[in-house]
Structure formats: structure tokens, C-alpha cells
NUFI-637585 format. One record per residue (C-alpha): residue number from 0; x, y, z. Coordinates in nm, 2 decimals. Example, Ala and Ser with C-alpha at 12.3 -4.5 7.8 and 13.67 -1.06 7.14 Angstrom:
2
+-----+--------+--------+--------+
|   n |      x |      y |      z |
+-----+--------+--------+--------+
|   0 |   1.23 |  -0.45 |   0.78 |
|   1 |   1.37 |  -0.11 |   0.71 |
+-----+--------+--------+--------+
***
This chain:
220
+-----+--------+--------+--------+
|   n |      x |      y |      z |
+-----+--------+--------+--------+
|   0 |   1.28 |  -2.23 |  -1.25 |
|   1 |   0.90 |  -2.30 |  -1.27 |
|   2 |   0.68 |  -2.21 |  -0.98 |
|   3 |   0.60 |  -2.56 |  -0.89 |
|   4 |   0.94 |  -2.66 |  -0.90 |
|   5 |   1.06 |  -2.36 |  -0.70 |
|   6 |   0.81 |  -2.45 |  -0.42 |
|   7 |   0.95 |  -2.80 |  -0.41 |
|   8 |   1.32 |  -2.65 |  -0.39 |
|   9 |   1.22 |  -2.42 |  -0.12 |
|  10 |   1.03 |  -2.71 |   0.09 |
|  11 |   1.34 |  -2.93 |   0.06 |
|  12 |   1.57 |  -2.65 |   0.18 |
|  13 |   1.34 |  -2.57 |   0.48 |
|  14 |   1.32 |  -2.92 |   0.56 |
|  15 |   1.68 |  -2.98 |   0.56 |
|  16 |   1.74 |  -2.68 |   0.79 |
|  17 |   1.49 |  -2.80 |   1.04 |
|  18 |   1.65 |  -3.16 |   1.03 |
|  19 |   1.99 |  -3.02 |   1.09 |
|  20 |   1.88 |  -2.82 |   1.39 |
|  21 |   1.69 |  -3.13 |   1.54 |
|  22 |   2.00 |  -3.34 |   1.48 |
|  23 |   2.21 |  -3.07 |   1.65 |
|  24 |   1.97 |  -3.08 |   1.96 |
|  25 |   1.98 |  -3.45 |   1.97 |
|  26 |   2.37 |  -3.46 |   1.96 |
|  27 |   2.38 |  -3.18 |   2.23 |
|  28 |   2.15 |  -3.39 |   2.45 |
|  29 |   2.37 |  -3.70 |   2.42 |
|  30 |   2.68 |  -3.51 |   2.50 |
|  31 |   2.50 |  -3.34 |   2.81 |
|  32 |   2.41 |  -3.70 |   2.92 |
|  33 |   2.78 |  -3.83 |   2.88 |
|  34 |   2.90 |  -3.52 |   3.08 |
|  35 |   2.65 |  -3.60 |   3.35 |
|  36 |   2.44 |  -3.30 |   3.31 |
|  37 |   2.11 |  -3.49 |   3.34 |
|  38 |   1.88 |  -3.20 |   3.39 |
|  39 |   2.04 |  -3.01 |   3.09 |
|  40 |   2.01 |  -3.31 |   2.88 |
|  41 |   1.64 |  -3.36 |   2.98 |
|  42 |   1.57 |  -2.99 |   2.88 |
|  43 |   1.72 |  -3.03 |   2.54 |
|  44 |   1.52 |  -3.36 |   2.47 |
|  45 |   1.22 |  -3.16 |   2.57 |
|  46 |   1.31 |  -2.88 |   2.33 |
|  47 |   1.35 |  -3.16 |   2.05 |
|  48 |   0.99 |  -3.26 |   2.13 |
|  49 |   0.86 |  -2.91 |   2.10 |
|  50 |   1.03 |  -2.86 |   1.77 |
|  51 |   0.80 |  -3.15 |   1.64 |
|  52 |   0.48 |  -3.00 |   1.75 |
|  53 |   0.40 |  -2.82 |   1.44 |
|  54 |   0.44 |  -3.13 |   1.24 |
|  55 |   0.25 |  -3.34 |   1.50 |
|  56 |  -0.04 |  -3.09 |   1.54 |
|  57 |  -0.08 |  -3.05 |   1.17 |
|  58 |  -0.10 |  -3.42 |   1.10 |
|  59 |  -0.34 |  -3.47 |   1.39 |
|  60 |  -0.59 |  -3.20 |   1.28 |
|  61 |  -0.53 |  -3.26 |   0.91 |
|  62 |  -0.40 |  -2.91 |   0.85 |
|  63 |  -0.11 |  -2.84 |   0.61 |
|  64 |   0.13 |  -2.58 |   0.79 |
|  65 |   0.33 |  -2.36 |   0.55 |
|  66 |   0.68 |  -2.49 |   0.56 |
|  67 |   0.81 |  -2.13 |   0.62 |
|  68 |   0.62 |  -2.11 |   0.94 |
|  69 |   0.72 |  -2.45 |   1.05 |
|  70 |   1.10 |  -2.37 |   0.98 |
|  71 |   1.06 |  -2.03 |   1.17 |
|  72 |   0.91 |  -2.20 |   1.47 |
|  73 |   1.18 |  -2.48 |   1.49 |
|  74 |   1.47 |  -2.19 |   1.45 |
|  75 |   1.30 |  -1.99 |   1.72 |
|  76 |   1.25 |  -2.28 |   1.96 |
|  77 |   1.64 |  -2.36 |   1.90 |
|  78 |   1.74 |  -2.00 |   1.96 |
|  79 |   1.53 |  -1.94 |   2.26 |
|  80 |   1.57 |  -2.26 |   2.46 |
|  81 |   1.88 |  -2.43 |   2.34 |
|  82 |   2.11 |  -2.12 |   2.26 |
|  83 |   1.93 |  -1.90 |   2.50 |
|  84 |   1.89 |  -2.12 |   2.82 |
|  85 |   2.12 |  -2.42 |   2.77 |
|  86 |   2.41 |  -2.22 |   2.60 |
|  87 |   2.35 |  -1.91 |   2.82 |
|  88 |   2.31 |  -1.66 |   2.52 |
|  89 |   2.07 |  -1.47 |   2.73 |
|  90 |   2.35 |  -1.36 |   2.97 |
|  91 |   2.63 |  -1.35 |   2.71 |
|  92 |   2.44 |  -1.11 |   2.49 |
|  93 |   2.22 |  -0.84 |   2.61 |
|  94 |   2.03 |  -0.82 |   2.29 |
|  95 |   1.94 |  -1.19 |   2.25 |
|  96 |   1.63 |  -1.16 |   2.47 |
|  97 |   1.50 |  -0.85 |   2.27 |
|  98 |   1.54 |  -1.04 |   1.94 |
|  99 |   1.36 |  -1.36 |   2.08 |
| 100 |   1.07 |  -1.15 |   2.21 |
| 101 |   1.03 |  -0.97 |   1.90 |
| 102 |   1.04 |  -1.29 |   1.70 |
| 103 |   0.77 |  -1.44 |   1.93 |
| 104 |   0.55 |  -1.14 |   1.88 |
| 105 |   0.56 |  -1.22 |   1.51 |
| 106 |   0.51 |  -1.58 |   1.55 |
| 107 |   0.22 |  -1.56 |   1.79 |
| 108 |   0.07 |  -1.27 |   1.57 |
| 109 |   0.07 |  -1.50 |   1.27 |
| 110 |  -0.07 |  -1.78 |   1.45 |
| 111 |  -0.35 |  -1.57 |   1.62 |
| 112 |  -0.43 |  -1.40 |   1.28 |
| 113 |  -0.47 |  -1.75 |   1.10 |
| 114 |  -0.68 |  -1.89 |   1.38 |
| 115 |  -0.93 |  -1.61 |   1.37 |
| 116 |  -0.92 |  -1.59 |   1.00 |
| 117 |  -1.02 |  -1.95 |   0.95 |
| 118 |  -1.30 |  -1.91 |   1.21 |
| 119 |  -1.42 |  -1.60 |   1.02 |
| 120 |  -1.42 |  -1.76 |   0.69 |
| 121 |  -1.61 |  -2.08 |   0.81 |
| 122 |  -1.96 |  -2.10 |   0.67 |
| 123 |  -2.09 |  -2.31 |   0.96 |
| 124 |  -1.96 |  -2.05 |   1.22 |
| 125 |  -2.16 |  -1.76 |   1.26 |
| 126 |  -1.87 |  -1.51 |   1.30 |
| 127 |  -1.82 |  -1.21 |   1.08 |
| 128 |  -1.54 |  -0.99 |   1.19 |
| 129 |  -1.43 |  -0.67 |   1.03 |
| 130 |  -1.06 |  -0.68 |   0.92 |
| 131 |  -0.97 |  -0.44 |   1.20 |
| 132 |  -1.12 |  -0.68 |   1.46 |
| 133 |  -0.93 |  -0.98 |   1.31 |
| 134 |  -0.61 |  -0.78 |   1.34 |
| 135 |  -0.69 |  -0.66 |   1.70 |
| 136 |  -0.74 |  -1.03 |   1.79 |
| 137 |  -0.41 |  -1.12 |   1.65 |
| 138 |  -0.25 |  -0.83 |   1.84 |
| 139 |  -0.42 |  -0.93 |   2.17 |
| 140 |  -0.36 |  -1.29 |   2.12 |
| 141 |   0.01 |  -1.25 |   2.10 |
| 142 |   0.01 |  -1.01 |   2.39 |
| 143 |  -0.20 |  -1.24 |   2.60 |
| 144 |   0.03 |  -1.53 |   2.54 |
| 145 |   0.35 |  -1.30 |   2.61 |
| 146 |   0.19 |  -1.18 |   2.94 |
| 147 |   0.13 |  -1.55 |   3.05 |
| 148 |   0.50 |  -1.63 |   2.96 |
| 149 |   0.61 |  -1.34 |   3.20 |
| 150 |   0.39 |  -1.48 |   3.48 |
| 151 |   0.55 |  -1.82 |   3.40 |
| 152 |   0.90 |  -1.67 |   3.43 |
| 153 |   0.80 |  -1.48 |   3.76 |
| 154 |   0.66 |  -1.79 |   3.91 |
| 155 |   0.96 |  -2.00 |   3.83 |
| 156 |   1.19 |  -1.74 |   3.97 |
| 157 |   0.99 |  -1.71 |   4.29 |
| 158 |   0.93 |  -2.08 |   4.33 |
| 159 |   1.29 |  -2.23 |   4.25 |
| 160 |   1.51 |  -1.92 |   4.28 |
| 161 |   1.58 |  -1.91 |   3.91 |
| 162 |   1.67 |  -1.60 |   3.71 |
| 163 |   1.44 |  -1.61 |   3.42 |
| 164 |   1.34 |  -1.25 |   3.46 |
| 165 |   1.70 |  -1.13 |   3.47 |
| 166 |   1.65 |  -0.77 |   3.58 |
| 167 |   1.31 |  -0.82 |   3.72 |
| 168 |   1.05 |  -0.55 |   3.63 |
| 169 |   1.26 |  -0.38 |   3.37 |
| 170 |   1.30 |  -0.72 |   3.19 |
| 171 |   0.95 |  -0.78 |   3.20 |
| 172 |   0.85 |  -0.45 |   3.05 |
| 173 |   1.09 |  -0.47 |   2.77 |
| 174 |   0.99 |  -0.82 |   2.68 |
| 175 |   0.63 |  -0.70 |   2.67 |
| 176 |   0.72 |  -0.39 |   2.46 |
| 177 |   0.91 |  -0.58 |   2.19 |
| 178 |   0.63 |  -0.86 |   2.21 |
| 179 |   0.40 |  -0.57 |   2.12 |
| 180 |   0.61 |  -0.44 |   1.84 |
| 181 |   0.63 |  -0.79 |   1.67 |
| 182 |   0.25 |  -0.84 |   1.72 |
| 183 |   0.15 |  -0.50 |   1.59 |
| 184 |   0.37 |  -0.55 |   1.28 |
| 185 |   0.18 |  -0.87 |   1.20 |
| 186 |  -0.16 |  -0.71 |   1.28 |
| 187 |  -0.09 |  -0.43 |   1.05 |
| 188 |   0.01 |  -0.66 |   0.76 |
| 189 |  -0.30 |  -0.88 |   0.82 |
| 190 |  -0.52 |  -0.58 |   0.84 |
| 191 |  -0.37 |  -0.47 |   0.51 |
| 192 |  -0.43 |  -0.83 |   0.35 |
| 193 |  -0.80 |  -0.84 |   0.45 |
| 194 |  -0.87 |  -0.49 |   0.30 |
| 195 |  -0.69 |  -0.54 |  -0.02 |
| 196 |  -0.60 |  -0.91 |  -0.06 |
| 197 |  -0.33 |  -0.82 |  -0.30 |
| 198 |  -0.06 |  -1.07 |  -0.17 |
| 199 |   0.22 |  -0.83 |  -0.15 |
| 200 |   0.38 |  -0.89 |   0.19 |
| 201 |   0.51 |  -1.22 |   0.31 |
| 202 |   0.21 |  -1.26 |   0.55 |
| 203 |  -0.02 |  -1.23 |   0.28 |
| 204 |   0.16 |  -1.49 |   0.08 |
| 205 |   0.16 |  -1.73 |   0.38 |
| 206 |  -0.22 |  -1.68 |   0.42 |
| 207 |  -0.29 |  -1.74 |   0.05 |
| 208 |  -0.07 |  -2.06 |   0.08 |
| 209 |  -0.23 |  -2.16 |   0.38 |
| 210 |  -0.58 |  -2.11 |   0.22 |
| 211 |  -0.48 |  -2.31 |  -0.10 |
| 212 |  -0.33 |  -2.61 |   0.10 |
| 213 |  -0.64 |  -2.64 |   0.32 |
| 214 |  -0.94 |  -2.57 |   0.11 |
| 215 |  -1.17 |  -2.79 |   0.34 |
| 216 |  -1.13 |  -2.53 |   0.61 |
| 217 |  -1.29 |  -2.26 |   0.39 |
| 218 |  -1.64 |  -2.30 |   0.29 |
| 219 |  -1.71 |  -1.97 |   0.15 |
+-----+--------+--------+--------+
***
């Protein structure tokens, strides 16, 4: 299969996966509404809106987001909010929270890396960071967002008597630890990309695809 045709095939597959997940969320929201579970139905509809954010933000800022990243974001939101919160996977499977927080570290690390990489490459922005500082920013960005999420969980538990933190301090610390593992992995891969630019890892391929899809962002 030719590279261009292969890319088109993968894009169709990723698009269909995302569409199926969104349809499942919509059907789930309607079923919850019929059952009289109005709050849960509203939460699922809110989740459905969140899954559209990568597409909405990309079109608003005229940025082409790699379909792999968009699909991962939709899958992550579906697993974390719908399966985790609405379907109760966090309480049914002890390892569910660990997997999701590791995944969030990956996704936030990628987002943070792309953000500072774009700024670093813009000619009209006087920012010239070494590869290790770009990687450090990606790591700290992911950890910062992870810490804010833990504060949000604590605030919701204290204000509304929820159990988002599950086992309290122990849950918070393990969440931050696995966040750090995911973020550190992305930071190391990104640092390797900036030093060698050989395009061997999945992150390097995504970065190269992001650059080729958004040439106007890179003036150098």
C-alpha cells in the first residue's frame, strides 16, 4: 500500500473509532435520560462535548491535529469519564485509575511538548530553548495539570461529599507518581527527537507529521 493511501486508510480507521465512541456516549446519555438519571445523562453529554474539543480547537485556531492524537484523546476521555465515573470502573477495577493517570501523563506531556516546540520554532518569538529545557517544560506542564486535577478532586470531595480521591492521600500520591512516569517517558522521547531528529519513535513521527501539516507555524 502506498504511503499516501496508507495515511488515508489510517485516518478513516481512527475517524470511525472516534465516531463509534461518540455514538455510544450519545446512546448512553439517552438511556440514562429515559431511566430518570438526569445528572448522569448530563455528565455523559458533557463528556460528549469534551470529545469534540480537539476538532473544535483545531478548526478555530486553524491547526491540523494528528488524527492519532485526536483519537487517543477521545478514547482517553471515554475511558476516564464514561467508563470510569459513570460505569464505575474506578471502584470495580483497582488498576483502572493507574492506567488512566499514566495515559494522562502521556497525553499532557505530548501537548506540552508540542506547545513549547511550536513557540521555540517561531521566528517572531524570541525563544531559543535547548532540547533539555523543552523536555523539562513538557514534563512540568503535565505534572502541573496533574496537580491541578488532584486539587480539583480534593475540592469536590470536601465541598460535595464525593469520593473522587478514593483513598485520600495515598490515591493522590500514586496518581501523581504515575502521571510523572507518563510525562517523563514523553519528555525523554522528545529530548531524543530534538537532539537527533531521526523520527524513530511514535512521538517523533507525530511531531514530524504536525510540522508537515502546519507549515505556517514554523517560519525557520
